[in-house]
Rosetta silent file (secondary structure, phi, psi, omega in degrees, C-alpha in Angstrom):
SEQUENCE: MFEVLETASQVARKSRQVEIDQSALVDFSQKIFAQSIEVPRWDNLYHFRGNAEETIAYLLVLDSLNFCFWPGRGKARWEIEYRSERLSGYFGLAAALKRAVESGIPLTKPDYLAQLTLDQLREALGGRGQLPLMDRRLQILNNVGQVLMNEYDGRFVKFLQGAGKSAVALARFLAEKLPSFLDVADYSGSTVYFYKRAQIFAADLYGTFLGKDWGNFEDMNELTAFADYKLPQVLRHLGVFVYTPELAQKIDQKIYLEAGSPEEVEIRANTVWAVERIRREMEEMGRGLKAFEIDWILWNLGQDPAFKVKPYHRTVTIYY
SCORE:     score description
SCORE:     0.000 S_00000001
   1 L     0.000  111.098 -171.712   23.213   28.957   63.205 S_00000001
   2 H   -68.423  -32.950 -175.057   21.426   27.415   66.163 S_00000001
   3 H   -68.469  -39.405  178.826   18.599   25.894   64.031 S_00000001
   4 H   -61.108  -55.463 -171.480   21.221   24.070   61.868 S_00000001
   5 H   -65.149  -42.066 -176.776   23.306   22.913   64.834 S_00000001
   6 H   -59.724  -54.296 -175.483   20.313   22.005   67.001 S_00000001
   7 H   -66.474  -37.364  177.614   18.489   19.932   64.394 S_00000001
   8 H   -56.533  -46.666 -178.143   21.762   18.253   63.316 S_00000001
   9 H   -61.741  -35.644  177.565   22.470   17.129   66.860 S_00000001
  10 H   -59.269  -46.580  178.879   18.900   15.805   67.159 S_00000001
  11 H   -64.570  -43.909 -179.526   19.423   13.668   63.980 S_00000001
  12 H   -52.082  -45.474 -176.330   22.838   12.556   65.168 S_00000001
  13 H   -64.668  -35.629 -173.593   21.319   11.227   68.404 S_00000001
  14 H   -92.397  -11.324 -165.697   18.676    9.276   66.517 S_00000001
  15 L   -62.356  142.768 -178.479   20.704    8.088   63.546 S_00000001
  16 L  -108.243  -24.975 -170.269   20.462    4.442   62.680 S_00000001
  17 L  -115.166  -10.061 -179.203   22.801    4.152   59.648 S_00000001
  18 E  -130.523  136.736 -174.673   25.579    6.647   60.548 S_00000001
  19 E  -133.708  137.337  172.127   27.649    6.693   63.746 S_00000001
  20 E   -95.035  117.931  179.677   30.334    9.100   64.885 S_00000001
  21 L   -83.766  119.573 -177.416   33.368    7.412   66.362 S_00000001
  22 H   -64.539  -42.625 -171.517   34.494    9.499   69.322 S_00000001
  23 H   -65.858  -50.528 -176.395   38.040    7.964   69.495 S_00000001
  24 H   -63.811  -33.558 -179.574   38.692    8.691   65.775 S_00000001
  25 H   -68.176  -43.610  177.957   37.269   12.192   66.145 S_00000001
  26 H   -70.849  -30.120  171.547   39.553   13.018   68.999 S_00000001
  27 H   -62.471  -40.944  178.148   42.536   11.517   67.167 S_00000001
  28 H   -70.316  -38.198  176.835   41.916   13.777   64.246 S_00000001
  29 H   -61.413  -41.185 -179.195   41.419   16.817   66.443 S_00000001
  30 H   -67.355  -33.831 -177.211   44.777   16.096   68.169 S_00000001
  31 H   -66.785  -47.676  172.561   46.396   15.727   64.729 S_00000001
  32 H   -53.444  -39.856 -177.708   45.185   19.200   63.720 S_00000001
  33 H   -75.254  -44.839 -175.103   46.521   20.594   66.933 S_00000001
  34 H   -69.050  -35.771  179.812   49.842   18.775   66.899 S_00000001
  35 L   -88.552   -2.721  178.557   50.597   19.390   63.290 S_00000001
  36 L    53.622   44.363  176.683   49.330   22.936   63.426 S_00000001
  37 L   -57.281  124.470 -176.299   47.315   22.271   60.213 S_00000001
  38 L   -88.855  154.521  175.269   46.456   25.664   58.818 S_00000001
  39 L   -74.661  133.762 -177.751   43.160   26.906   57.513 S_00000001
  40 L   -61.806  137.942  176.299   43.421   27.147   53.713 S_00000001
  41 L   -71.641  154.731  176.136   43.732   30.622   52.364 S_00000001
  42 L   -62.463  134.012 -177.314   41.130   32.061   49.940 S_00000001
  43 L   -86.277  123.811  176.516   42.123   31.049   46.433 S_00000001
  44 L  -103.713   -2.312  179.848   42.624   34.046   44.041 S_00000001
  45 L   -76.259  -47.543 -175.471   43.778   31.997   41.038 S_00000001
  46 L   -91.916  -17.763 -178.061   40.403   30.459   40.226 S_00000001
  47 L   -95.274  146.030  179.609   38.139   33.060   41.660 S_00000001
  48 L   -82.949  142.535  173.730   37.163   36.393   40.056 S_00000001
  49 L  -143.447  119.792  177.500   37.802   39.656   41.847 S_00000001
  50 L  -128.708 -148.032  175.330   36.603   43.017   40.496 S_00000001
  51 L   -69.077  172.050 -175.398   34.951   46.037   42.181 S_00000001
  52 H   -60.671  -42.801 -176.424   32.660   45.248   45.150 S_00000001
  53 H   -65.621  -45.670 -178.853   29.434   45.028   43.048 S_00000001
  54 H   -65.527  -39.203 -179.849   31.046   42.673   40.408 S_00000001
  55 H   -67.512  -46.822  175.539   32.727   40.576   43.120 S_00000001
  56 H   -60.852  -42.143 -178.371   29.577   40.081   45.101 S_00000001
  57 H   -66.798  -44.486  177.042   27.626   39.269   41.977 S_00000001
  58 H   -52.806  -52.313 -171.826   30.279   36.792   40.855 S_00000001
  59 H   -66.480  -35.839  178.203   30.217   35.005   44.243 S_00000001
  60 H   -66.189  -44.944  177.566   26.374   34.843   44.247 S_00000001
  61 H   -63.012  -49.269  177.892   26.297   33.309   40.789 S_00000001
  62 H   -53.622  -47.914 -170.944   29.060   30.869   41.772 S_00000001
  63 H   -81.754  -18.523  174.850   27.320   29.767   44.969 S_00000001
  64 H   -70.287  -32.706 -174.260   23.912   29.603   43.153 S_00000001
  65 L   -98.216   -0.323 -169.465   25.564   26.972   40.883 S_00000001
  66 L   -81.351   79.002  175.954   27.706   25.236   43.498 S_00000001
  67 L  -164.511  157.035  171.413   26.088   21.756   43.515 S_00000001
  68 L    37.912   81.218  178.009   26.116   18.283   42.000 S_00000001
  69 L   -97.074  -17.125 -178.044   29.234   18.177   39.871 S_00000001
  70 L   -73.537  144.408 -177.008   29.600   14.422   39.360 S_00000001
  71 L   -75.756  155.153  175.150   28.458   12.923   36.065 S_00000001
  72 L   -75.726  174.898 -175.502   25.484   10.622   35.705 S_00000001
  73 L   -60.365  133.383  177.103   25.989    6.981   34.763 S_00000001
  74 L    75.838    5.118 -178.851   27.673    6.636   31.463 S_00000001
  75 L  -113.709  146.479 -176.391   28.337   10.321   31.007 S_00000001
  76 L   -75.346  140.951  178.383   31.580   12.192   30.761 S_00000001
  77 L   -64.285  133.842  173.559   32.593   14.451   33.673 S_00000001
  78 L   -70.854  131.035  177.408   32.415   18.060   32.914 S_00000001
  79 E  -150.642  158.367 -179.789   35.769   19.763   32.889 S_00000001
  80 E  -122.225  163.497  170.339   37.468   22.832   31.537 S_00000001
  81 E  -112.721  127.280 -175.125   41.034   23.699   30.631 S_00000001
  82 E  -133.123  113.907 -179.115   42.234   26.841   32.484 S_00000001
  83 L    55.627   43.856  177.855   45.792   28.127   32.208 S_00000001
  84 L    70.439   21.420  177.967   46.998   24.757   30.854 S_00000001
  85 E  -127.789  138.448  175.741   45.299   22.906   33.757 S_00000001
  86 E   -89.378  127.972 -174.255   42.290   20.669   33.598 S_00000001
  87 E  -128.320  141.529  177.115   39.724   21.545   36.190 S_00000001
  88 E  -137.635 -175.262  176.228   36.380   19.940   37.142 S_00000001
  89 H    60.879 -147.588 -178.028   34.039   20.317   40.155 S_00000001
  90 H   -61.507  -39.925  178.135   33.979   23.478   42.178 S_00000001
  91 H   -66.998  -35.631  177.592   37.281   24.854   41.062 S_00000001
  92 H   -65.217  -41.486  173.418   36.318   24.229   37.503 S_00000001
  93 H   -61.138  -46.491 -176.269   33.002   26.178   38.007 S_00000001
  94 H   -62.933  -49.420 -179.091   34.799   28.981   39.725 S_00000001
  95 H   -63.245  -41.107  179.200   37.386   29.301   36.916 S_00000001
  96 H   -59.523  -47.961  179.138   34.830   28.911   34.212 S_00000001
  97 H   -64.253  -44.438  177.509   32.724   31.718   35.592 S_00000001
  98 H   -56.129  -48.246 -177.308   35.811   33.890   36.195 S_00000001
  99 H   -65.412  -39.240  178.137   36.911   33.392   32.533 S_00000001
 100 H   -65.601  -47.293 -179.382   33.384   34.189   31.239 S_00000001
 101 H   -63.535  -41.835 -177.910   33.120   37.448   33.264 S_00000001
 102 H   -69.775  -20.906  172.690   36.644   38.498   32.208 S_00000001
 103 L   -86.457    3.981  176.393   35.754   37.838   28.548 S_00000001
 104 L   103.109   -8.952  176.206   32.839   40.164   28.664 S_00000001
 105 L   -71.523  118.068 -166.625   29.928   37.865   29.286 S_00000001
 106 L   -79.853   63.318  177.535   27.796   39.944   31.743 S_00000001
 107 L   -76.557   -5.193 -176.245   27.085   37.213   34.330 S_00000001
 108 L  -102.520    9.109 -178.743   27.417   39.830   37.016 S_00000001
 109 L  -114.376  122.448 -175.084   24.430   41.904   35.626 S_00000001
 110 H   -58.479  -36.402 -178.282   21.005   40.950   36.944 S_00000001
 111 H   -65.995  -33.949  177.589   19.160   42.005   33.777 S_00000001
 112 H   -73.708  -41.099  177.885   21.256   39.462   31.793 S_00000001
 113 H   -57.723  -43.304 -173.520   20.769   36.762   34.399 S_00000001
 114 H   -61.449  -30.549 -178.004   17.013   37.288   34.309 S_00000001
 115 H  -107.344    7.128 -175.003   16.900   36.634   30.519 S_00000001
 116 L   -60.847  140.325  178.197   19.770   34.030   30.335 S_00000001
 117 L  -107.092  163.038 -177.903   19.081   31.128   28.041 S_00000001
 118 H   -62.107  -37.307 -177.512   20.339   27.547   28.355 S_00000001
 119 H   -66.303  -39.313 -179.634   22.592   28.009   25.208 S_00000001
 120 H   -66.097  -38.541  178.255   24.063   31.089   26.745 S_00000001
 121 H   -68.366  -44.040  175.773   24.774   29.466   30.027 S_00000001
 122 H   -62.402  -37.143  176.013   26.403   26.472   28.300 S_00000001
 123 H   -67.452  -35.851 -179.387   28.546   28.858   26.276 S_00000001
 124 H   -71.376  -34.105 -178.486   29.635   30.713   29.356 S_00000001
 125 H   -78.352  -42.814  179.681   30.667   27.567   31.192 S_00000001
 126 L    64.019 -152.652  179.514   32.324   25.984   28.196 S_00000001
 127 L    81.587 -177.989  176.592   34.370   22.848   28.633 S_00000001
 128 E  -116.454  157.304 -172.588   33.818   19.275   27.662 S_00000001
 129 L    73.934 -166.225 -173.147   31.154   17.000   28.986 S_00000001
 130 L  -151.802  131.674  168.997   28.098   18.605   30.781 S_00000001
 131 L   -59.371  143.110  172.292   27.198   19.517   34.252 S_00000001
 132 L   -73.900  165.538  175.236   23.995   17.780   35.470 S_00000001
 133 L    52.987   46.470  178.651   20.750   19.582   36.206 S_00000001
 134 H   -68.562  -31.631  176.669   21.428   22.282   33.680 S_00000001
 135 H   -68.262  -40.022  174.464   17.810   23.232   33.388 S_00000001
 136 H   -68.913  -35.486  176.069   17.632   23.830   37.169 S_00000001
 137 H   -56.104  -45.777 -179.298   20.836   25.779   37.069 S_00000001
 138 H   -63.157  -44.196  179.603   19.311   28.081   34.485 S_00000001
 139 H   -61.363  -38.808  179.303   16.081   28.500   36.478 S_00000001
 140 H   -62.830  -50.128 -178.725   18.154   29.451   39.521 S_00000001
 141 H   -64.074  -39.196  173.710   20.149   32.127   37.726 S_00000001
 142 H   -61.056  -40.164  174.614   16.986   33.490   36.170 S_00000001
 143 H   -65.792  -39.042  174.931   15.404   33.791   39.574 S_00000001
 144 H   -58.472  -47.837 -175.086   18.458   35.547   41.003 S_00000001
 145 H   -63.981  -39.561  178.781   18.373   38.043   38.215 S_00000001
 146 H   -70.971  -34.898  175.464   14.646   38.636   38.553 S_00000001
 147 H   -65.768  -46.726 -177.786   14.609   39.093   42.327 S_00000001
 148 H   -65.185  -38.099  179.023   17.522   41.597   42.073 S_00000001
 149 H   -66.977  -51.464 -173.561   15.819   43.530   39.208 S_00000001
 150 H   -68.922  -32.647 -173.950   12.372   43.543   40.868 S_00000001
 151 H  -116.182  -18.059 -172.700   13.273   44.237   44.418 S_00000001
 152 H  -130.979   23.784  175.893   16.796   45.739   44.668 S_00000001
 153 L    55.703   28.816  177.139   17.098   47.977   41.558 S_00000001
 154 L    70.477   24.805 -177.659   19.518   45.466   40.047 S_00000001
 155 L  -117.185  123.646 -177.875   22.072   46.057   42.730 S_00000001
 156 H   -72.060  -34.804  177.568   23.831   43.176   44.478 S_00000001
 157 H   -61.906  -44.136  178.097   25.236   45.570   47.104 S_00000001
 158 H   -62.336  -36.336  176.640   21.707   46.679   47.951 S_00000001
 159 H   -62.217  -36.591  179.991   20.650   43.109   48.219 S_00000001
 160 H   -77.712  -24.115 -170.811   23.294   42.470   50.909 S_00000001
 161 H   -58.742  -27.010 -177.533   22.535   45.535   52.935 S_00000001
 162 L   -63.559  -27.513  177.755   19.532   43.880   54.574 S_00000001
 163 L   -83.517   -7.268 -175.544   21.783   41.457   56.492 S_00000001
 164 L    55.282 -133.171 -179.559   24.022   44.073   57.978 S_00000001
 165 L  -109.301   35.354  178.301   27.129   42.587   59.428 S_00000001
 166 L  -112.917  115.791  174.044   25.688   39.191   60.210 S_00000001
 167 H   -63.046  -35.068  179.650   26.662   36.092   58.326 S_00000001
 168 H   -67.166  -45.741 -178.257   23.767   34.206   59.957 S_00000001
 169 H   -61.683  -41.588  177.122   21.274   36.884   58.970 S_00000001
 170 H   -57.726  -42.669 -176.636   22.648   36.761   55.453 S_00000001
 171 H   -67.723  -40.271  174.098   22.252   33.033   55.192 S_00000001
 172 H   -68.482  -31.691 -178.705   18.668   33.220   56.425 S_00000001
 173 H   -68.098  -44.303  177.708   17.985   36.130   54.101 S_00000001
 174 H   -59.805  -46.252  174.238   19.130   34.150   51.170 S_00000001
 175 H   -58.381  -28.908  178.846   16.933   31.226   52.160 S_00000001
 176 H   -77.945  -43.443 -171.096   13.962   33.577   52.389 S_00000001
 177 H   -88.345  -31.835 -177.857   14.546   35.461   49.161 S_00000001
 178 L  -121.830  107.779 -169.801   15.882   32.748   46.869 S_00000001
 179 H   -59.182  -24.629 -179.213   14.145   29.472   47.001 S_00000001
 180 H   -75.017   -7.989  178.056   17.067   27.485   45.767 S_00000001
 181 H   -95.765   -6.934 -177.237   18.992   28.441   49.041 S_00000001
 182 L   -81.883   77.489 -168.787   16.169   27.044   51.183 S_00000001
 183 L   -92.150   82.542 -178.925   18.088   23.910   52.126 S_00000001
 184 E  -125.278  168.339  178.693   15.894   21.921   54.613 S_00000001
 185 E  -150.921  165.957  176.246   14.768   18.359   54.965 S_00000001
 186 E  -110.068  135.181  173.105   12.322   16.300   56.956 S_00000001
 187 E  -137.130  116.344 -173.565   13.452   13.622   59.380 S_00000001
 188 L    52.445   36.836  177.052   10.994   11.646   61.362 S_00000001
 189 L    87.319    2.554 -174.971    8.406   14.414   61.093 S_00000001
 190 E  -120.560  150.446  176.790   10.716   17.167   62.244 S_00000001
 191 E   -78.387  131.471  176.899   12.455   19.881   59.965 S_00000001
 192 E  -114.547  125.817 -173.765   16.173   19.646   59.664 S_00000001
 193 E   -98.577  137.567  171.610   17.994   22.883   58.619 S_00000001
 194 L  -124.969  -48.725 -178.545   21.314   22.815   56.538 S_00000001
 195 L    48.785   47.372 -173.935   21.391   26.080   54.538 S_00000001
 196 H   -59.937  -62.807 -173.784   24.657   24.777   52.946 S_00000001
 197 H   -66.207  -33.952  177.907   25.035   27.164   49.985 S_00000001
 198 H   -62.204  -44.383  175.396   23.574   30.085   51.919 S_00000001
 199 H   -66.983  -30.525  178.959   26.221   29.678   54.530 S_00000001
 200 H   -66.404  -40.254 -179.462   28.944   29.176   51.957 S_00000001
 201 H   -58.712  -39.998  177.303   28.027   32.463   50.367 S_00000001
 202 H   -68.803  -38.119  176.814   28.708   34.317   53.616 S_00000001
 203 H   -73.005  -31.406  174.722   31.970   32.504   54.073 S_00000001
 204 H   -68.601  -37.403  171.945   33.048   33.217   50.551 S_00000001
 205 H   -61.243  -43.734  174.683   32.467   36.877   51.066 S_00000001
 206 H   -56.810  -42.497 -179.069   34.459   36.698   54.259 S_00000001
 207 H   -69.037  -47.445 -177.718   37.214   34.888   52.337 S_00000001
 208 H   -70.343  -30.662 -178.857   37.424   37.044   49.285 S_00000001
 209 L   -98.593    8.034  170.905   37.190   40.335   51.171 S_00000001
 210 L    57.806   33.947  175.667   39.684   39.011   53.872 S_00000001
 211 L    76.661    8.392  178.307   37.008   39.688   56.643 S_00000001
 212 L  -115.537  175.942 -178.971   36.786   43.398   55.713 S_00000001
 213 H    37.972 -112.584 -177.679   34.287   45.555   53.992 S_00000001
 214 H   -79.170    4.023  176.995   31.592   43.286   52.530 S_00000001
 215 H  -116.530   16.722  179.556   33.164   40.313   54.192 S_00000001
 216 L   -88.033   89.533  175.362   33.181   41.982   57.714 S_00000001
 217 L  -107.813  141.051 -178.623   30.737   39.778   59.613 S_00000001
 218 L   -89.704   -5.585 -174.456   30.632   39.830   63.358 S_00000001
 219 L  -129.384   36.534  176.866   29.312   36.322   63.890 S_00000001
 220 H   -53.937  -30.180  178.516   31.390   34.056   61.619 S_00000001
 221 H   -68.065  -12.191  179.264   31.827   31.717   64.642 S_00000001
 222 H   -87.173   -9.143  178.934   28.092   31.004   64.414 S_00000001
 223 L   -73.772  147.161  174.416   28.325   29.379   60.948 S_00000001
 224 L   -98.950 -177.652  171.973   28.254   25.572   60.867 S_00000001
 225 L   -66.864  157.700 -178.401   29.912   23.038   58.531 S_00000001
 226 L  -102.707   99.737 -171.027   28.600   23.029   55.034 S_00000001
 227 L   -70.747  110.609 -177.276   26.976   19.637   54.645 S_00000001
 228 L  -130.732 -149.404  178.452   27.905   18.237   51.213 S_00000001
 229 L  -109.647  -15.457  176.366   29.312   15.044   49.817 S_00000001
 230 H   -76.237  -40.876 -179.100   33.055   15.693   50.167 S_00000001
 231 H   -63.381  -43.492  178.102   33.204   16.132   53.914 S_00000001
 232 H   -60.631  -36.522  175.306   31.399   12.852   54.671 S_00000001
 233 H   -60.566  -40.196  176.454   33.953   11.095   52.374 S_00000001
 234 H   -70.596  -40.539  177.562   36.783   12.593   54.351 S_00000001
 235 H   -66.156  -29.977  179.506   35.253   11.810   57.666 S_00000001
 236 H   -74.385  -40.668 -178.381   34.690    8.194   56.629 S_00000001
 237 H   -63.058  -32.294  179.519   38.304    7.924   55.535 S_00000001
 238 L   -78.907  -11.931 -177.760   39.462    9.289   58.965 S_00000001
 239 L    85.353    3.902  177.699   37.261    6.706   60.622 S_00000001
 240 L   -66.351  -42.037 -178.765   35.097    9.485   62.241 S_00000001
 241 E   -96.488  133.836  175.560   32.188    8.225   60.279 S_00000001
 242 E  -123.590  116.655  179.216   31.044    4.569   60.644 S_00000001
 243 E   -96.984  151.378  169.376   28.287    3.432   58.233 S_00000001
 244 L   -61.097  158.016  179.068   26.083    0.435   58.593 S_00000001
 245 H   -60.928  -35.534 -179.136   27.159   -2.376   56.103 S_00000001
 246 H   -63.423  -45.682 -177.482   23.936   -1.699   54.027 S_00000001
 247 H   -72.613  -38.710  177.502   24.696    1.975   53.694 S_00000001
 248 H   -62.005  -42.241  177.689   28.435    1.475   53.065 S_00000001
 249 H   -62.208  -40.213  177.127   27.612   -0.975   50.306 S_00000001
 250 H   -52.780  -51.792 -172.207   25.230    1.552   48.724 S_00000001
 251 H   -70.290  -44.510 -179.918   27.820    4.235   48.713 S_00000001
 252 H   -66.139  -26.010  178.957   30.717    1.997   47.524 S_00000001
 253 L   -95.075    5.119  177.929   28.613    0.720   44.606 S_00000001
 254 L    57.225   40.319  171.649   27.568    4.290   43.782 S_00000001
 255 L   -80.307  132.918 -172.740   23.946    3.650   44.283 S_00000001
 256 E   -69.106  137.275  168.382   22.044    6.901   44.395 S_00000001
 257 L  -100.195  126.135 -177.617   20.661    7.976   47.745 S_00000001
 258 L   -61.564  136.137  173.428   17.353    9.859   47.387 S_00000001
 259 L   -61.630  132.427  179.346   17.480   13.484   48.471 S_00000001
 260 L    81.528    1.412  177.402   15.743   13.853   51.828 S_00000001
 261 L   -72.545  156.822 -178.928   15.804   10.074   52.554 S_00000001
 262 H   -54.165  -39.322 -177.613   16.695    9.157   56.133 S_00000001
 263 H   -70.114  -36.552 -176.984   20.106    7.867   55.204 S_00000001
 264 H   -72.598  -43.503 -179.649   20.991   10.998   53.208 S_00000001
 265 H   -68.905  -38.411  168.918   19.829   13.311   55.919 S_00000001
 266 H   -51.939  -44.825 -178.979   21.762   11.281   58.539 S_00000001
 267 H   -64.001  -44.886 -177.042   24.932   11.642   56.522 S_00000001
 268 H   -72.574  -41.237 -179.760   24.521   15.429   56.213 S_00000001
 269 H   -69.033  -44.889  175.417   23.380   16.070   59.790 S_00000001
 270 H   -61.872  -29.899  172.634   26.203   13.928   61.273 S_00000001
 271 H   -59.318  -50.279  178.098   28.608   15.967   59.106 S_00000001
 272 H   -60.803  -48.019 -175.316   27.477   19.189   60.730 S_00000001
 273 H   -68.600  -38.028  179.263   27.568   17.611   64.183 S_00000001
 274 H   -63.964  -45.552  179.017   30.954   15.893   63.800 S_00000001
 275 H   -61.899  -34.613 -179.981   32.609   19.198   62.756 S_00000001
 276 H   -67.404  -41.243 -176.457   30.950   20.936   65.786 S_00000001
 277 H   -71.511  -38.712  172.053   32.405   18.248   68.020 S_00000001
 278 H   -56.225  -46.491  179.252   35.841   18.596   66.421 S_00000001
 279 H   -56.107  -46.353 -177.183   35.526   22.365   67.014 S_00000001
 280 H   -66.950  -38.423  173.212   34.811   21.751   70.707 S_00000001
 281 H   -58.471  -47.008 -177.248   37.769   19.312   70.997 S_00000001
 282 H   -65.872  -37.271 -176.232   40.089   21.916   69.476 S_00000001
 283 H   -65.883  -39.543  176.839   38.743   24.580   71.757 S_00000001
 284 H   -59.482  -37.888 -178.582   39.550   22.417   74.783 S_00000001
 285 H   -75.927  -12.720  178.909   43.096   21.947   73.495 S_00000001
 286 L   100.355   13.401  177.900   43.524   25.792   73.208 S_00000001
 287 L  -122.326  107.135 -171.194   43.090   26.244   69.501 S_00000001
 288 L   -83.593   79.949  170.321   39.930   28.270   68.706 S_00000001
 289 L   -83.781  142.759  171.806   39.018   27.212   65.151 S_00000001
 290 L   -82.581  161.379  178.615   35.644   28.164   63.788 S_00000001
 291 H   -59.856  -44.360 -173.891   33.345   25.437   62.267 S_00000001
 292 H   -68.930  -26.763  178.131   33.629   26.807   58.774 S_00000001
 293 H   -68.661  -39.051 -178.524   37.394   26.810   59.117 S_00000001
 294 H   -68.706  -38.580  175.346   37.446   23.164   60.145 S_00000001
 295 H   -55.533  -48.822  179.467   35.139   22.587   57.102 S_00000001
 296 H   -58.517  -37.107 -179.625   37.692   24.220   54.827 S_00000001
 297 H   -68.472  -37.001 -176.911   40.522   22.084   56.232 S_00000001
 298 H   -75.093  -38.798  176.783   38.499   18.857   55.724 S_00000001
 299 H   -60.387  -43.737 -179.312   37.391   19.881   52.206 S_00000001
 300 H   -65.890  -41.836  178.119   41.024   20.673   51.247 S_00000001
 301 H   -56.297  -39.877  179.396   42.130   17.282   52.643 S_00000001
 302 L   -62.019   -8.739  175.532   39.408   15.753   50.304 S_00000001
 303 L   -84.821  -13.906  176.443   41.299   16.988   47.329 S_00000001
 304 L   -76.739  135.110 -178.713   44.126   14.555   48.053 S_00000001
 305 H   -53.391  -32.725 -178.594   43.755   11.251   46.129 S_00000001
 306 H   -60.900  -28.601  177.350   44.317    9.292   49.394 S_00000001
 307 H   -81.352   -1.325 -176.086   40.992   10.523   50.603 S_00000001
 308 H  -109.874   17.089  177.694   39.162    9.396   47.505 S_00000001
 309 L   -59.579  -42.549  176.743   39.867    5.714   47.909 S_00000001
 310 L  -104.979  142.198 -170.714   36.219    5.102   48.843 S_00000001
 311 L   -77.517  164.495  176.518   33.679    7.103   46.867 S_00000001
 312 L   -85.235  158.848  179.118   31.345    9.833   48.205 S_00000001
 313 L   -72.989  155.937 -177.622   27.660    9.224   48.490 S_00000001
 314 E  -117.931  122.830  179.887   25.629   10.280   45.472 S_00000001
 315 L  -140.749  126.863  176.161   22.434   12.274   45.630 S_00000001
 316 L   -80.635  107.670 -172.668   20.883   14.275   42.828 S_00000001
 317 L  -154.642  153.398  173.786   20.160   17.591   44.471 S_00000001
 318 L   -90.887   -1.846 -172.372   20.489   21.285   43.940 S_00000001
 319 L   -94.981  -12.033  175.643   21.571   22.002   47.554 S_00000001
 320 L  -166.379    0.000    0.000   25.119   20.537   47.428 S_00000001
């Protein structure tokens, strides 16, 4: 997505609190190449798969809620028990929604989403503790249901048809039709585009359908990294990200960064640009990874406790 990549590069050039260390970036790129680190495969354990309509609906619900999993100060982390395993964060959400759909809760039905209540959403997710921003999550799902019912005859498949076989067109389409996917920010008077969850939806369709049928997009190479809070944590651990002492102290002390603040925008934009630079390094070495595949590699590394020694930045937002 040229608008995401272009504006990210502009922010990276102007950044005052975040710097990309070229030497560390090259070292990591060489490590991926030398160790033949593979792109993680799509997970079928925690994700639901039904017929095309149900699967698309499930993924849209999942990616509509795919943000802000960490607990507020003094509150217990939301987690579920799934197949004798305790899960939180994204995998907890994926598994909770899968279990809900398989138990008969009609979360893949637009008419149900349009009328969903907070109590019903809490019951569907289950678990202990509570996800933050539950009111916003409910509003988002209500909106998804209403748009599908009012404009697309309640058909998720029909909703996707407007994007054709373009992942980029799909991401832009989501941002246009569903306000919660319009992930942009202002930096020094200029608009910066991220479209994090919108791009993830396209990548998730590609992953679950194995690049075929409803996941058959001709321009997956044009997607960028999905700017969130996990990738910067990994990039910092690798030495690719260097923060100013003031920003590092805020993050280490878990002081909230305001959504849309210069420091938060710099972290996200440099994430996109760092992954693009890794992609270009890999291409020169002869390994043609796509930006979203490098994103998946980094995110997967971030699940290792070694990469969690220093905390991720904390921003209360619906966008990631």
